[in-house]
N, C-alpha and C positions, 0 to 999 in steps of 0.2 A: 787547327786554329788558323783563322784567316788574318790578313794584315790588320784589319780594324781592331782585332782583339789583342794585337801586340802593341799596346799603347803605353804612353808615358805614365809612370806612377809617381805622383808628386806627394810627398809627405811633409806636412808643415804642422807640427803640434804646437799649439799656442796655449800658454798658461795665463799668467798675470800680465796683461798688456795695457798700455796707457790709453786713456781717453784722448789725450793729445800726444804730442811728440815727447812728452816726458815719460814716466815709467811706471805708473801704478794705478791700475783699475782692474777690478775682478771680472770684467765682462769680456767674453771671448768674441770680439767683434769680427775677427776673420772668419769664424764659423758662420756668422750671419751672412757675410758677403759671399760665402760659398754655398748658400742654401740652394737646393735643387728642386724643392717642392713647387710645382707650377701654381698651386693655389696660394701660396704665400705671396707671390708676385702680383696678385690681384688685390692685395690688402692696402689700406691706407698707410700702414707702417712701411711697407716696401716702397710705396711711392715717395714717402717722406725721405727715406734713405736715398732713393735715386736722386731726388732733388738736392739732397746734401752733397752727393758725389759730384753733381754738376757744378755746385757752388765751390766745392774744394778743387775742382779741376783747374789747373793753371791755364793761362792763355796759350801756353805752349802746346796744350793738349794732354799733358801728362799729370801725374799725381805725385805727391810727396809720400814718404814711407813712414811706417810705424805710427799711423794716425787713425784713431777711431773716428769714423764719419757716420756712425749709425745711430747717434742719439739726437734728440730734438735740441736744436741750437737756440740759445737765448739771443735777443737782439744784439747785445754787445759781442757775442761770439760770432754772429753772422757778419757784423761789421769788420771784425778782425780777419775773418776768412776772406772777405771781399778785398780787403786792403792788401792781401798777399797774392792775389790772383796773377799779378804781373811778374812775380818772381821767376827767374830763369835759371836758378842755380840749385833747385831742389826737386825738379822733375826727374824721376828715376824708375828703373826696372828692378832695383834692389829690394830684397825682402818682400817679394810678391807685388810691389807697388805697380800701378797702372794696369797690368793684366788682370789683377784681382777686381779692381773697380769696373773694368770693361766687361768682364764676365757677368757681373751683377746687372749692368745696364742692358746687356744683350738679353738676359732672362726677362728683365722688366719690359723691354720692347716687345718681346715675343708674347707676353701676357696682356699688354695694354695697347700696343700699336701707337703709343704716344711718340710723335716725331722727335721731341726733345731728347729722349733717351737714345734713339737711333743716331741723332746728330752728335751727341756726346761720345758715343761709341766710335763713330767714324773719325771724330776729332782725335781720339786716342790712337786710332790706326795711323793717322797722318803724323802724329808725334813719333810713334815707333819707327815708321819708315824714314822720317827725317833724321834719325840718329844713327842709322846704319852706315858704317864705313864702306868705302868702295870695295874693300876686301871681304865684306860680308859680316864682319863682327859688329858688336855694339859696345859702347862705353857704359859705365855705370850710371852716370848722370849726363844730361845735356839739356839745352844747348850750351850753358856755361858750366865748365868743370875745371878741376885742377888736380894736380898730383896724380895719385894712382887711379883717380876716377876716369882717366882717359883710356885705361887699359881695356882690351877685349875682356868682358866680364862674364865668366861662367859661375862665379861665386853665388851661392844660394839659388842656383838654377835660373839665373837672370835670363840668359839667352835660351836655355831649354824651354822656359815658360813662353817666350815669344814664339818659338818655332812650334810648340804644341798648339798655341792659339791659332797660328796661321794654318796649321794642318787641319785643325778642327773646322775652321771656316771653309777651307778649300774642299773639305769632304762633307760639308753640310751637316755636321753633327750638332746636336742640341747644345746650346740654344741659338746656333748661328745660321739657321735656315731662313727661307723666305727672302724678303727684299732688304734685309739688314745691310747687306754689302752688295754694291752693283758690280757689273762685269768688269768695268775698268779697274776698280779696286782689287778685284780678284786677280787680275793679271799682274798688278803690282805686287800683291802678296806672293804669288807664285815665283816671280823673279827674286823677290827678297828671300823667300824660303830657300831657294836653290843656292843663292849666294851665301846664306847662313851655313848650309851644309858644306860648301866649299871651304868656308873659314874653319869649321870644325876639323875637316880633314887636314888643312894646312897647319893647324896648331897642335895636332897630336904629337906628343913627345916620342921621338924615334931614338932607340938605343941599339947600337950594332945592327942597324938596318931593319930593326923590328919595331913596329908601332906598339906603344904602350897605352898610357892614359893621358890625362890633361892636368894642367895646373888650374888653380882657381881663377887666375887671370893671366893673360898673355900680352906682351907688348904689341901695340896696335900697328907698329911698323915692321919690326923684326920677327914677330910671332913667338919670341922667346918667352919662357916662363918668367913672370914678373912678380914683384912684391906688392902687397897692399898695406894693411895695417901692420904695426911693428911685429905682431905675433903671427902674421900670415906671410910666411917666407915662400920664395919660389920652391916648388916641390912637385912630386907626383901626388895628386889629390884624389882620394878614393870616392868621396861622397858625391862631389859634383860630376865626376867622370861617369858614375853610374847613371845619372840623369841623361848625360850626353849619349851613352850607349843606347838607352831607351829610345831616344830620338832617332838614332840611326837604324835601329831594328824596326821602326815603324815605316821606313821607306819601302814602298812597293818596288819589286823588281830591282833590287840593289845592284850596282855595278861592282866590279872587282875591287875598286878602291874602298868602297863602303864595306864590303865583306871583309877585306883585309883589316880595316880599322876595327871592326867588331871582334874578329878573331883575336887580334893582338891585345885588345883591351881585356877580353875575357881570360886570356892566358895570364895577363898581368894580375888580374884579380885572384886567380887560382894560385899563382906563385906566391903572393904576398898576403894571403889570408892568415888570420891569427886564430888558431884553434886552442881549446883548453884554457881560455881566459874569459873573464866576464867583468863587466862594470859593477861595482858594489857601491851602493849609496847608503850612508848611515845617518841617522838623525833626520831632521826635517829641514827643508830649504829655508834659509833665513835664520835658523837657530845656530848658536855657537858650536854645537856638536855636529853640525852637518858636514859631510865630506864625501868625496868621490874617489874611489880607488880602482885600479885595474888589478884583479886578483886571479891567481891560478884556480881553475875549476874544471876538473876532468869532465870531458864530454860537452863542455860549453862551446859556443861559437857557431859559425865563424864570425869574427869581428875584423874590421879593418881600421887602422889608424887613419885619421883624417889626412895627415901629411906624412910623406916619406921623402927623405932627403934625396937630392938629385945626383949625388956622387955615389952613394952606396945603397940607396933604396932602403934605408933603415927608418923605422917609425920615429917620430919626434913630436914633442910638445914644446910650447914656447910661451914665455911670459911677455909682458909689455916692454921688457928690456931688449927684445929681439934676439936673445940667445937661445938656440935650440937645445933641448935637454931630452934625455931618454925616458924619464918617468914622470908621472903626474905629481908625485910628492916632491918633485924638484922645482915646481913652480908655485907661485902664491895662490892663496885660496880664491882671490877674485877671478883669475883666469881659469883656475882649475875647475871652479864651479860654474863659470859663466860662458863656456864655449863647448861645442861638441867635438871632442878630441878623438872619439872612437865611434864607429857606426856599423850597422849591419846592412846597409842599403844595397851593396852589390849582391847580397844573398838572394834578393828578389829577382835578379837577372837570370839566375840559373834555369828556372823552368821556361822563361821567355826565350832564352838562348836555344834550348833544346827544340822548342816549337819553331823558332826561326830557322834553325838548321834543317829541320825536316821539310819545311816549306820551300826552302831555297836550294835543296839538294846538296847540302854541305855535309 
């Protein structure tokens, strides 16, 4: 397996997602923005969506999150979108925002060679580059942010998505070939990518001189694991760490620091995997009888808790009161049902790790 095949695996399952920034529409708009069929991008529907994306794009160059931009706007909706273009507090890389819209514009430019789509894409690149800290990390929102939004943000693969995008551009992968990006921009992206990797290595949690994994977010000055929302406490975090390891394994000719980071994280995943347990869902989401439980099930797994405490590395869940608890049934239904507390994402790393070791003589 060559380096190009050891790629980032990004999983984003979308169910009922809002047409606007509220919360209820049955259309899987993120799947539309992830379309890869070249013929689709030659259609009027694709062009309409592309123009919508340009309309929604803030003057900062970024986009807001959790917003369906794939439907035909009414005149009043267009006026509302235009009125918000100067906002500086909602451009973000959280929840796939900005990188998702840029990917669509790149596909559209490849199919149509319409310069407005190329310009929108490059405006997005300028936005991303403008937000990077000198130490290589990115906050969750910028240019205006507050509270935990200033932290170096790995949550929901925010930085991993950026580095994957840059890696795809630098390696001329579809749809980023041709003249979409000029040589000057490519040089800026290479410098930014390298600094992003340096940030990843600097923030990896080290215990007894051994590298482990990462928190969802790290202090942008001290690099220490940092809190975000009340139920997102400083922790060892399995889900986002898996995406980070995928980024590291895609680096060609890795140096010893990168190798040590990968080996350390994979050892941590192996040490703290949960076998013989499974997530059990009863009833239907939204119904009074719906529930989620972690149950014993011989032969099931592996699973990993989303969070492990920093003192004893024990799995925990948390409600909006900010108090960590051991079991799902100890937190309220709203957070029990509304957050991904357990995942199997690190399991996908095992075959990649074996291929990576073989290629790098490990």
